[in-house]
PQR file of N, CA, C, O and H, with PARSE charges and radii, in Angstrom:
ATOM      1  N   MET A   1       7.585  -7.471  -5.294 -0.4000 1.5000
ATOM      2  CA  MET A   1       6.675  -7.935  -4.332 -0.0000 2.0000
ATOM      3  C   MET A   1       5.395  -8.271  -4.994  0.5500 1.7000
ATOM      4  O   MET A   1       5.047  -7.621  -5.980 -0.5500 1.4000
ATOM      5  N   ASN A   2       4.678  -9.222  -4.536 -0.4000 1.5000
ATOM      6  CA  ASN A   2       3.417  -9.596  -5.092 -0.0000 2.0000
ATOM      7  C   ASN A   2       2.274  -9.000  -4.318  0.5500 1.7000
ATOM      8  O   ASN A   2       2.094  -9.345  -3.151 -0.5500 1.4000
ATOM      9  H   ASN A   2       4.961  -9.750  -3.735  0.4000 1.0000
ATOM     10  N   LEU A   3       1.494  -8.122  -4.907 -0.4000 1.5000
ATOM     11  CA  LEU A   3       0.432  -7.457  -4.212 -0.0000 2.0000
ATOM     12  C   LEU A   3      -0.682  -8.372  -3.741  0.5500 1.7000
ATOM     13  O   LEU A   3      -1.444  -8.035  -2.835 -0.5500 1.4000
ATOM     14  H   LEU A   3       1.641  -7.841  -5.856  0.4000 1.0000
ATOM     15  N   TYR A   4      -0.766  -9.559  -4.385 -0.4000 1.5000
ATOM     16  CA  TYR A   4      -1.764 -10.535  -3.868 -0.0000 2.0000
ATOM     17  C   TYR A   4      -1.389 -11.063  -2.461  0.5500 1.7000
ATOM     18  O   TYR A   4      -2.241 -11.591  -1.747 -0.5500 1.4000
ATOM     19  H   TYR A   4      -0.147  -9.832  -5.121  0.4000 1.0000
ATOM     20  N   ASP A   5      -0.149 -10.919  -2.089 -0.4000 1.5000
ATOM     21  CA  ASP A   5       0.270 -11.388  -0.754 -0.0000 2.0000
ATOM     22  C   ASP A   5       0.087 -10.276   0.317  0.5500 1.7000
ATOM     23  O   ASP A   5       0.299 -10.539   1.501 -0.5500 1.4000
ATOM     24  H   ASP A   5       0.544 -10.490  -2.669  0.4000 1.0000
ATOM     25  N   LYS A   6      -0.296  -9.062  -0.074 -0.4000 1.5000
ATOM     26  CA  LYS A   6      -0.492  -7.955   0.805 -0.0000 2.0000
ATOM     27  C   LYS A   6      -1.975  -7.672   1.076  0.5500 1.7000
ATOM     28  O   LYS A   6      -2.836  -7.883   0.221 -0.5500 1.4000
ATOM     29  H   LYS A   6      -0.468  -8.848  -1.036  0.4000 1.0000
ATOM     30  N   LYS A   7      -2.234  -7.203   2.257 -0.4000 1.5000
ATOM     31  CA  LYS A   7      -3.609  -6.822   2.627 -0.0000 2.0000
ATOM     32  C   LYS A   7      -3.765  -5.320   2.379  0.5500 1.7000
ATOM     33  O   LYS A   7      -3.372  -4.467   3.176 -0.5500 1.4000
ATOM     34  H   LYS A   7      -1.535  -7.031   2.951  0.4000 1.0000
ATOM     35  N   ILE A   8      -4.375  -5.058   1.201 -0.4000 1.5000
ATOM     36  CA  ILE A   8      -4.649  -3.643   0.814 -0.0000 2.0000
ATOM     37  C   ILE A   8      -6.123  -3.520   0.560  0.5500 1.7000
ATOM     38  O   ILE A   8      -6.666  -4.165  -0.337 -0.5500 1.4000
ATOM     39  H   ILE A   8      -4.694  -5.750   0.554  0.4000 1.0000
ATOM     40  N   ASN A   9      -6.783  -2.683   1.358 -0.4000 1.5000
ATOM     41  CA  ASN A   9      -8.238  -2.495   1.161 -0.0000 2.0000
ATOM     42  C   ASN A   9      -8.468  -1.446   0.089  0.5500 1.7000
ATOM     43  O   ASN A   9      -7.542  -0.753  -0.332 -0.5500 1.4000
ATOM     44  H   ASN A   9      -6.342  -2.159   2.087  0.4000 1.0000
ATOM     45  N   HIS A  10      -9.691  -1.341  -0.336 -0.4000 1.5000
ATOM     46  CA  HIS A  10     -10.081  -0.334  -1.312 -0.0000 2.0000
ATOM     47  C   HIS A  10      -9.987   1.090  -0.652  0.5500 1.7000
ATOM     48  O   HIS A  10      -9.971   1.255   0.568 -0.5500 1.4000
ATOM     49  H   HIS A  10     -10.443  -1.904   0.006  0.4000 1.0000
ATOM     50  N   PHE A  11      -9.928   2.058  -1.540 -0.4000 1.5000
ATOM     51  CA  PHE A  11      -9.812   3.468  -1.060 -0.0000 2.0000
ATOM     52  C   PHE A  11     -11.041   3.837  -0.219  0.5500 1.7000
ATOM     53  O   PHE A  11     -12.172   3.500  -0.567 -0.5500 1.4000
ATOM     54  H   PHE A  11      -9.941   1.924  -2.531  0.4000 1.0000
ATOM     55  N   ASP A  12     -10.793   4.529   0.882 -0.4000 1.5000
ATOM     56  CA  ASP A  12     -11.920   4.990   1.782 -0.0000 2.0000
ATOM     57  C   ASP A  12     -11.732   6.524   1.811  0.5500 1.7000
ATOM     58  O   ASP A  12     -10.649   7.015   2.130 -0.5500 1.4000
ATOM     59  H   ASP A  12      -9.874   4.803   1.164  0.4000 1.0000
ATOM     60  N   TYR A  13     -12.771   7.250   1.485 -0.4000 1.5000
ATOM     61  CA  TYR A  13     -12.744   8.719   1.443 -0.0000 2.0000
ATOM     62  C   TYR A  13     -12.563   9.309   2.831  0.5500 1.7000
ATOM     63  O   TYR A  13     -12.162  10.467   2.952 -0.5500 1.4000
ATOM     64  H   TYR A  13     -13.651   6.851   1.227  0.4000 1.0000
ATOM     65  N   ASP A  14     -12.852   8.530   3.910 -0.4000 1.5000
ATOM     66  CA  ASP A  14     -12.601   9.027   5.214 -0.0000 2.0000
ATOM     67  C   ASP A  14     -11.250   8.611   5.774  0.5500 1.7000
ATOM     68  O   ASP A  14     -10.895   8.921   6.911 -0.5500 1.4000
ATOM     69  H   ASP A  14     -13.177   7.589   3.813  0.4000 1.0000
ATOM     70  N   PHE A  15     -10.498   7.886   4.919 -0.4000 1.5000
ATOM     71  CA  PHE A  15      -9.171   7.425   5.301 -0.0000 2.0000
ATOM     72  C   PHE A  15      -9.166   6.595   6.569  0.5500 1.7000
ATOM     73  O   PHE A  15      -8.300   6.742   7.432 -0.5500 1.4000
ATOM     74  H   PHE A  15     -10.786   7.634   3.995  0.4000 1.0000
ATOM     75  N   ASN A  16     -10.162   5.711   6.660 -0.4000 1.5000
ATOM     76  CA  ASN A  16     -10.286   4.795   7.819 -0.0000 2.0000
ATOM     77  C   ASN A  16      -9.869   3.384   7.473  0.5500 1.7000
ATOM     78  O   ASN A  16     -10.437   2.420   7.987 -0.5500 1.4000
ATOM     79  H   ASN A  16     -10.866   5.592   5.960  0.4000 1.0000
ATOM     80  N   ASN A  17      -8.869   3.252   6.595 -0.4000 1.5000
ATOM     81  CA  ASN A  17      -8.444   1.902   6.308 -0.0000 2.0000
ATOM     82  C   ASN A  17      -7.521   1.395   7.405  0.5500 1.7000
ATOM     83  O   ASN A  17      -6.604   2.073   7.869 -0.5500 1.4000
ATOM     84  H   ASN A  17      -8.407   4.034   6.177  0.4000 1.0000
ATOM     85  N   ASP A  18      -7.820   0.171   7.785 -0.4000 1.5000
ATOM     86  CA  ASP A  18      -6.996  -0.521   8.805 -0.0000 2.0000
ATOM     87  C   ASP A  18      -6.320  -1.733   8.133  0.5500 1.7000
ATOM     88  O   ASP A  18      -6.720  -2.882   8.322 -0.5500 1.4000
ATOM     89  H   ASP A  18      -8.565  -0.380   7.408  0.4000 1.0000
ATOM     90  N   ASP A  19      -5.303  -1.430   7.359 -0.4000 1.5000
ATOM     91  CA  ASP A  19      -4.618  -2.566   6.606 -0.0000 2.0000
ATOM     92  C   ASP A  19      -3.140  -2.229   6.594  0.5500 1.7000
ATOM     93  O   ASP A  19      -2.698  -1.317   7.293 -0.5500 1.4000
ATOM     94  H   ASP A  19      -4.978  -0.497   7.206  0.4000 1.0000
ATOM     95  N   GLY A  20      -2.391  -2.951   5.812 -0.4000 1.5000
ATOM     96  CA  GLY A  20      -0.935  -2.852   5.787 -0.0000 2.0000
ATOM     97  C   GLY A  20      -0.430  -1.876   4.717  0.5500 1.7000
ATOM     98  O   GLY A  20       0.766  -1.891   4.426 -0.5500 1.4000
ATOM     99  H   GLY A  20      -2.750  -3.692   5.244  0.4000 1.0000
ATOM    100  N   PHE A  21      -1.263  -1.043   4.125 -0.4000 1.5000
ATOM    101  CA  PHE A  21      -0.810  -0.245   3.029 -0.0000 2.0000
ATOM    102  C   PHE A  21       0.242   0.825   3.421  0.5500 1.7000
ATOM    103  O   PHE A  21       1.294   0.943   2.794 -0.5500 1.4000
ATOM    104  H   PHE A  21      -2.234  -1.031   4.361  0.4000 1.0000
ATOM    105  N   LEU A  22      -0.079   1.583   4.462 -0.4000 1.5000
ATOM    106  CA  LEU A  22       0.872   2.694   4.833 -0.0000 2.0000
ATOM    107  C   LEU A  22       2.186   2.172   5.346  0.5500 1.7000
ATOM    108  O   LEU A  22       3.220   2.739   4.996 -0.5500 1.4000
ATOM    109  H   LEU A  22      -0.935   1.486   4.971  0.4000 1.0000
ATOM    110  N   PRO A  23       2.222   1.106   6.172 -0.5600 1.5000
ATOM    111  CA  PRO A  23       3.542   0.554   6.541  0.2800 2.0000
ATOM    112  C   PRO A  23       4.295  -0.045   5.311  0.5500 1.7000
ATOM    113  O   PRO A  23       5.518   0.069   5.222 -0.5500 1.4000
ATOM    114  N   LEU A  24       3.568  -0.670   4.387 -0.4000 1.5000
ATOM    115  CA  LEU A  24       4.170  -1.145   3.167 -0.0000 2.0000
ATOM    116  C   LEU A  24       4.822   0.010   2.372  0.5500 1.7000
ATOM    117  O   LEU A  24       5.951  -0.097   1.893 -0.5500 1.4000
ATOM    118  H   LEU A  24       2.575  -0.764   4.460  0.4000 1.0000
ATOM    119  N   MET A  25       4.078   1.094   2.257 -0.4000 1.5000
ATOM    120  CA  MET A  25       4.631   2.167   1.434 -0.0000 2.0000
ATOM    121  C   MET A  25       5.761   2.864   2.130  0.5500 1.7000
ATOM    122  O   MET A  25       6.663   3.362   1.456 -0.5500 1.4000
ATOM    123  H   MET A  25       3.161   1.182   2.646  0.4000 1.0000
ATOM    124  N   LYS A  26       5.767   2.930   3.473 -0.4000 1.5000
ATOM    125  CA  LYS A  26       6.936   3.495   4.162 -0.0000 2.0000
ATOM    126  C   LYS A  26       8.136   2.621   3.915  0.5500 1.7000
ATOM    127  O   LYS A  26       9.230   3.135   3.682 -0.5500 1.4000
ATOM    128  H   LYS A  26       5.035   2.525   4.020  0.4000 1.0000
ATOM    129  N   ASN A  27       7.971   1.339   3.958 -0.4000 1.5000
ATOM    130  CA  ASN A  27       9.071   0.411   3.712 -0.0000 2.0000
ATOM    131  C   ASN A  27       9.576   0.561   2.294  0.5500 1.7000
ATOM    132  O   ASN A  27      10.789   0.589   2.090 -0.5500 1.4000
ATOM    133  H   ASN A  27       7.082   0.922   4.147  0.4000 1.0000
ATOM    134  N   VAL A  28       8.711   0.657   1.314 -0.4000 1.5000
ATOM    135  CA  VAL A  28       9.106   0.776  -0.092 -0.0000 2.0000
ATOM    136  C   VAL A  28       9.869   2.123  -0.328  0.5500 1.7000
ATOM    137  O   VAL A  28      10.896   2.156  -1.006 -0.5500 1.4000
ATOM    138  H   VAL A  28       7.725   0.634   1.481  0.4000 1.0000
ATOM    139  N   ILE A  29       9.351   3.176   0.229 -0.4000 1.5000
ATOM    140  CA  ILE A  29       9.945   4.501   0.017 -0.0000 2.0000
ATOM    141  C   ILE A  29      11.339   4.553   0.625  0.5500 1.7000
ATOM    142  O   ILE A  29      12.252   5.143   0.048 -0.5500 1.4000
ATOM    143  H   ILE A  29       8.516   3.150   0.779  0.4000 1.0000
ATOM    144  N   GLU A  30      11.503   3.927   1.805 -0.4000 1.5000
ATOM    145  CA  GLU A  30      12.804   3.964   2.463 -0.0000 2.0000
ATOM    146  C   GLU A  30      13.857   3.056   1.811  0.5500 1.7000
ATOM    147  O   GLU A  30      15.045   3.373   1.856 -0.5500 1.4000
ATOM    148  H   GLU A  30      10.761   3.447   2.274  0.4000 1.0000
ATOM    149  N   LYS A  31      13.449   1.950   1.214 -0.4000 1.5000
ATOM    150  CA  LYS A  31      14.357   0.961   0.703 -0.0000 2.0000
ATOM    151  C   LYS A  31      14.707   1.074  -0.788  0.5500 1.7000
ATOM    152  O   LYS A  31      15.801   0.681  -1.196 -0.5500 1.4000
ATOM    153  H   LYS A  31      12.483   1.692   1.177  0.4000 1.0000
ATOM    154  N   TYR A  32      13.774   1.614  -1.614 -0.4000 1.5000
ATOM    155  CA  TYR A  32      14.011   1.531  -3.048 -0.0000 2.0000
ATOM    156  C   TYR A  32      14.108   2.920  -3.648  0.5500 1.7000
ATOM    157  O   TYR A  32      13.479   3.869  -3.180 -0.5500 1.4000
ATOM    158  H   TYR A  32      12.886   1.933  -1.283  0.4000 1.0000
ATOM    159  N   ASP A  33      14.901   3.011  -4.682 -0.4000 1.5000
ATOM    160  CA  ASP A  33      15.020   4.247  -5.490 -0.0000 2.0000
ATOM    161  C   ASP A  33      14.124   4.150  -6.709  0.5500 1.7000
ATOM    162  O   ASP A  33      13.595   5.161  -7.171 -0.5500 1.4000
ATOM    163  H   ASP A  33      15.411   2.240  -5.062  0.4000 1.0000
ATOM    164  N   THR A  34      13.946   2.941  -7.238 -0.4000 1.5000
ATOM    165  CA  THR A  34      13.239   2.689  -8.444 -0.0000 2.0000
ATOM    166  C   THR A  34      12.082   1.617  -8.162  0.5500 1.7000
ATOM    167  O   THR A  34      12.279   0.624  -7.462 -0.5500 1.4000
ATOM    168  H   THR A  34      14.376   2.120  -6.863  0.4000 1.0000
ATOM    169  N   ILE A  35      10.917   1.897  -8.742 -0.4000 1.5000
ATOM    170  CA  ILE A  35       9.857   0.950  -8.595 -0.0000 2.0000
ATOM    171  C   ILE A  35       9.368   0.608  -9.963  0.5500 1.7000
ATOM    172  O   ILE A  35       9.081   1.521 -10.737 -0.5500 1.4000
ATOM    173  H   ILE A  35      10.756   2.703  -9.311  0.4000 1.0000
ATOM    174  N   ILE A  36       9.250  -0.668 -10.324 -0.4000 1.5000
ATOM    175  CA  ILE A  36       8.723  -1.087 -11.664 -0.0000 2.0000
ATOM    176  C   ILE A  36       7.457  -1.828 -11.384  0.5500 1.7000
ATOM    177  O   ILE A  36       7.454  -2.752 -10.571 -0.5500 1.4000
ATOM    178  H   ILE A  36       9.483  -1.410  -9.695  0.4000 1.0000
ATOM    179  N   PHE A  37       6.361  -1.452 -12.037 -0.4000 1.5000
ATOM    180  CA  PHE A  37       5.078  -2.061 -11.918 -0.0000 2.0000
ATOM    181  C   PHE A  37       4.875  -2.910 -13.096  0.5500 1.7000
ATOM    182  O   PHE A  37       5.154  -2.511 -14.227 -0.5500 1.4000
ATOM    183  H   PHE A  37       6.363  -0.701 -12.697  0.4000 1.0000
ATOM    184  N   ALA A  38       4.361  -4.155 -12.838 -0.4000 1.5000
ATOM    185  CA  ALA A  38       4.065  -5.083 -13.884 -0.0000 2.0000
ATOM    186  C   ALA A  38       2.758  -5.775 -13.575  0.5500 1.7000
ATOM    187  O   ALA A  38       2.526  -6.171 -12.433 -0.5500 1.4000
ATOM    188  H   ALA A  38       4.135  -4.479 -11.920  0.4000 1.0000
ATOM    189  N   THR A  39       1.903  -5.929 -14.557 -0.4000 1.5000
ATOM    190  CA  THR A  39       0.577  -6.544 -14.404 -0.0000 2.0000
ATOM    191  C   THR A  39       0.090  -7.123 -15.681  0.5500 1.7000
ATOM    192  O   THR A  39       0.417  -6.611 -16.752 -0.5500 1.4000
ATOM    193  H   THR A  39       2.091  -5.607 -15.485  0.4000 1.0000
ATOM    194  N   PRO A  40      -0.670  -8.161 -15.617 -0.5600 1.5000
ATOM    195  CA  PRO A  40      -1.345  -8.653 -16.842  0.2800 2.0000
ATOM    196  C   PRO A  40      -2.357  -7.532 -17.310  0.5500 1.7000
ATOM    197  O   PRO A  40      -2.872  -6.733 -16.527 -0.5500 1.4000
ATOM    198  N   ILE A  41      -2.576  -7.557 -18.616 -0.4000 1.5000
ATOM    199  CA  ILE A  41      -3.577  -6.522 -19.158 -0.0000 2.0000
ATOM    200  C   ILE A  41      -4.866  -7.302 -19.364  0.5500 1.7000
ATOM    201  O   ILE A  41      -4.892  -8.382 -19.953 -0.5500 1.4000
ATOM    202  H   ILE A  41      -2.158  -8.206 -19.252  0.4000 1.0000
ATOM    203  N   TYR A  42      -5.911  -6.713 -18.861 -0.4000 1.5000
ATOM    204  CA  TYR A  42      -7.260  -7.283 -19.096 -0.0000 2.0000
ATOM    205  C   TYR A  42      -8.108  -6.260 -19.818  0.5500 1.7000
ATOM    206  O   TYR A  42      -8.434  -5.206 -19.272 -0.5500 1.4000
ATOM    207  H   TYR A  42      -5.890  -5.835 -18.383  0.4000 1.0000
ATOM    208  N   TRP A  43      -8.456  -6.575 -21.032 -0.4000 1.5000
ATOM    209  CA  TRP A  43      -9.278  -5.652 -21.848 -0.0000 2.0000
ATOM    210  C   TRP A  43      -8.740  -4.235 -21.865  0.5500 1.7000
ATOM    211  O   TRP A  43      -9.505  -3.285 -21.699 -0.5500 1.4000
ATOM    212  H   TRP A  43      -8.191  -7.432 -21.476  0.4000 1.0000
ATOM    213  N   TYR A  44      -7.518  -4.082 -22.049 -0.4000 1.5000
ATOM    214  CA  TYR A  44      -6.764  -2.780 -22.175 -0.0000 2.0000
ATOM    215  C   TYR A  44      -6.698  -2.056 -20.809  0.5500 1.7000
ATOM    216  O   TYR A  44      -6.527  -0.837 -20.772 -0.5500 1.4000
ATOM    217  H   TYR A  44      -6.896  -4.853 -22.184  0.4000 1.0000
ATOM    218  N   SER A  45      -6.824  -2.759 -19.745 -0.4000 1.5000
ATOM    219  CA  SER A  45      -6.776  -2.104 -18.427 -0.0000 2.0000
ATOM    220  C   SER A  45      -5.884  -2.961 -17.481  0.5500 1.7000
ATOM    221  O   SER A  45      -5.710  -4.155 -17.723 -0.5500 1.4000
ATOM    222  H   SER A  45      -6.962  -3.749 -19.775  0.4000 1.0000
ATOM    223  N   MET A  46      -5.347  -2.380 -16.456 -0.4000 1.5000
ATOM    224  CA  MET A  46      -4.554  -3.122 -15.466 -0.0000 2.0000
ATOM    225  C   MET A  46      -5.395  -3.992 -14.638  0.5500 1.7000
ATOM    226  O   MET A  46      -6.619  -3.858 -14.632 -0.5500 1.4000
ATOM    227  H   MET A  46      -5.488  -1.410 -16.260  0.4000 1.0000
ATOM    228  N   SER A  47      -4.749  -4.936 -13.892 -0.4000 1.5000
ATOM    229  CA  SER A  47      -5.457  -5.849 -12.991 -0.0000 2.0000
ATOM    230  C   SER A  47      -6.102  -5.030 -11.843  0.5500 1.7000
ATOM    231  O   SER A  47      -5.665  -3.929 -11.510 -0.5500 1.4000
ATOM    232  H   SER A  47      -3.755  -5.045 -13.897  0.4000 1.0000
ATOM    233  N   GLY A  48      -7.114  -5.599 -11.285 -0.4000 1.5000
ATOM    234  CA  GLY A  48      -7.842  -4.956 -10.224 -0.0000 2.0000
ATOM    235  C   GLY A  48      -6.980  -4.735  -9.017  0.5500 1.7000
ATOM    236  O   GLY A  48      -7.130  -3.719  -8.338 -0.5500 1.4000
ATOM    237  H   GLY A  48      -7.470  -6.494 -11.555  0.4000 1.0000
ATOM    238  N   VAL A  49      -6.080  -5.646  -8.722 -0.4000 1.5000
ATOM    239  CA  VAL A  49      -5.161  -5.494  -7.563 -0.0000 2.0000
ATOM    240  C   VAL A  49      -4.279  -4.265  -7.722  0.5500 1.7000
ATOM    241  O   VAL A  49      -4.079  -3.523  -6.759 -0.5500 1.4000
ATOM    242  H   VAL A  49      -5.958  -6.471  -9.274  0.4000 1.0000
ATOM    243  N   LEU A  50      -3.760  -4.041  -8.889 -0.4000 1.5000
ATOM    244  CA  LEU A  50      -2.886  -2.921  -9.108 -0.0000 2.0000
ATOM    245  C   LEU A  50      -3.685  -1.633  -9.153  0.5500 1.7000
ATOM    246  O   LEU A  50      -3.187  -0.587  -8.736 -0.5500 1.4000
ATOM    247  H   LEU A  50      -3.923  -4.643  -9.671  0.4000 1.0000
ATOM    248  N   LYS A  51      -4.939  -1.685  -9.660 -0.4000 1.5000
ATOM    249  CA  LYS A  51      -5.773  -0.512  -9.687 -0.0000 2.0000
ATOM    250  C   LYS A  51      -6.099  -0.053  -8.212  0.5500 1.7000
ATOM    251  O   LYS A  51      -6.119   1.142  -7.919 -0.5500 1.4000
ATOM    252  H   LYS A  51      -5.343  -2.534  -9.998  0.4000 1.0000
ATOM    253  N   VAL A  52      -6.340  -0.997  -7.349 -0.4000 1.5000
ATOM    254  CA  VAL A  52      -6.584  -0.693  -5.961 -0.0000 2.0000
ATOM    255  C   VAL A  52      -5.360  -0.061  -5.336  0.5500 1.7000
ATOM    256  O   VAL A  52      -5.478   0.906  -4.584 -0.5500 1.4000
ATOM    257  H   VAL A  52      -6.324  -1.968  -7.587  0.4000 1.0000
ATOM    258  N   PHE A  53      -4.177  -0.595  -5.636 -0.4000 1.5000
ATOM    259  CA  PHE A  53      -2.907  -0.101  -5.139 -0.0000 2.0000
ATOM    260  C   PHE A  53      -2.717   1.327  -5.574  0.5500 1.7000
ATOM    261  O   PHE A  53      -2.363   2.186  -4.766 -0.5500 1.4000
ATOM    262  H   PHE A  53      -4.081  -1.380  -6.248  0.4000 1.0000
ATOM    263  N   PHE A  54      -2.951   1.595  -6.869 -0.4000 1.5000
ATOM    264  CA  PHE A  54      -2.775   2.962  -7.362 -0.0000 2.0000
ATOM    265  C   PHE A  54      -3.846   3.924  -6.718  0.5500 1.7000
ATOM    266  O   PHE A  54      -3.538   5.074  -6.405 -0.5500 1.4000
ATOM    267  H   PHE A  54      -3.238   0.897  -7.526  0.4000 1.0000
ATOM    268  N   ASP A  55      -5.004   3.461  -6.547 -0.4000 1.5000
ATOM    269  CA  ASP A  55      -6.070   4.242  -5.870 -0.0000 2.0000
ATOM    270  C   ASP A  55      -5.594   4.661  -4.499  0.5500 1.7000
ATOM    271  O   ASP A  55      -5.804   5.802  -4.088 -0.5500 1.4000
ATOM    272  H   ASP A  55      -5.254   2.527  -6.801  0.4000 1.0000
ATOM    273  N   ARG A  56      -4.954   3.751  -3.786 -0.4000 1.5000
ATOM    274  CA  ARG A  56      -4.539   3.968  -2.435 -0.0000 2.0000
ATOM    275  C   ARG A  56      -3.360   4.893  -2.343  0.5500 1.7000
ATOM    276  O   ARG A  56      -3.103   5.459  -1.281 -0.5500 1.4000
ATOM    277  H   ARG A  56      -4.784   2.824  -4.120  0.4000 1.0000
ATOM    278  N   LEU A  57      -2.607   5.069  -3.466 -0.4000 1.5000
ATOM    279  CA  LEU A  57      -1.485   6.013  -3.456 -0.0000 2.0000
ATOM    280  C   LEU A  57      -1.923   7.411  -3.035  0.5500 1.7000
ATOM    281  O   LEU A  57      -1.159   8.163  -2.430 -0.5500 1.4000
ATOM    282  H   LEU A  57      -2.815   4.608  -4.329  0.4000 1.0000
ATOM    283  N   SER A  58      -3.130   7.731  -3.357 -0.4000 1.5000
ATOM    284  CA  SER A  58      -3.672   9.068  -2.980 -0.0000 2.0000
ATOM    285  C   SER A  58      -3.744   9.246  -1.495  0.5500 1.7000
ATOM    286  O   SER A  58      -3.787  10.387  -1.035 -0.5500 1.4000
ATOM    287  H   SER A  58      -3.751   7.120  -3.848  0.4000 1.0000
ATOM    288  N   ASP A  59      -3.760   8.129  -0.665 -0.4000 1.5000
ATOM    289  CA  ASP A  59      -3.685   8.229   0.780 -0.0000 2.0000
ATOM    290  C   ASP A  59      -2.464   8.936   1.200  0.5500 1.7000
ATOM    291  O   ASP A  59      -2.458   9.638   2.211 -0.5500 1.4000
ATOM    292  H   ASP A  59      -3.725   7.202  -1.039  0.4000 1.0000
ATOM    293  N   LEU A  60      -1.367   8.761   0.406 -0.4000 1.5000
ATOM    294  CA  LEU A  60      -0.046   9.390   0.770 -0.0000 2.0000
ATOM    295  C   LEU A  60      -0.129  10.893   0.586  0.5500 1.7000
ATOM    296  O   LEU A  60       0.667  11.610   1.193 -0.5500 1.4000
ATOM    297  H   LEU A  60      -1.372   8.190  -0.415  0.4000 1.0000
ATOM    298  N   LEU A  61      -1.001  11.385  -0.179 -0.4000 1.5000
ATOM    299  CA  LEU A  61      -1.191  12.849  -0.332 -0.0000 2.0000
ATOM    300  C   LEU A  61      -1.869  13.393   0.918  0.5500 1.7000
ATOM    301  O   LEU A  61      -1.590  14.522   1.322 -0.5500 1.4000
ATOM    302  H   LEU A  61      -1.647  10.803  -0.672  0.4000 1.0000
ATOM    303  N   HIS A  62      -2.718  12.648   1.514 -0.4000 1.5000
ATOM    304  CA  HIS A  62      -3.428  13.027   2.713 -0.0000 2.0000
ATOM    305  C   HIS A  62      -2.513  12.928   4.010  0.5500 1.7000
ATOM    306  O   HIS A  62      -2.540  13.790   4.888 -0.5500 1.4000
ATOM    307  H   HIS A  62      -2.944  11.731   1.186  0.4000 1.0000
ATOM    308  N   VAL A  63      -1.743  11.858   4.049 -0.4000 1.5000
ATOM    309  CA  VAL A  63      -0.924  11.608   5.204 -0.0000 2.0000
ATOM    310  C   VAL A  63       0.268  12.598   5.114  0.5500 1.7000
ATOM    311  O   VAL A  63       1.135  12.600   5.988 -0.5500 1.4000
ATOM    312  H   VAL A  63      -1.721  11.158   3.335  0.4000 1.0000
TER
END
């Protein structure tokens, strides 16, 4: 899947995000056994879109 096609907001410490991240993750967890992440490398770091995605994974710890 292309994260640029998804609406994923930045992490919110109050967990007040109104976007498609949690339904997306529910779908991914139910459908796939393996997830491969691929991104261009910018100055030895991942792309901003993937960084936001990884930051939002901590929402799953709260939910």
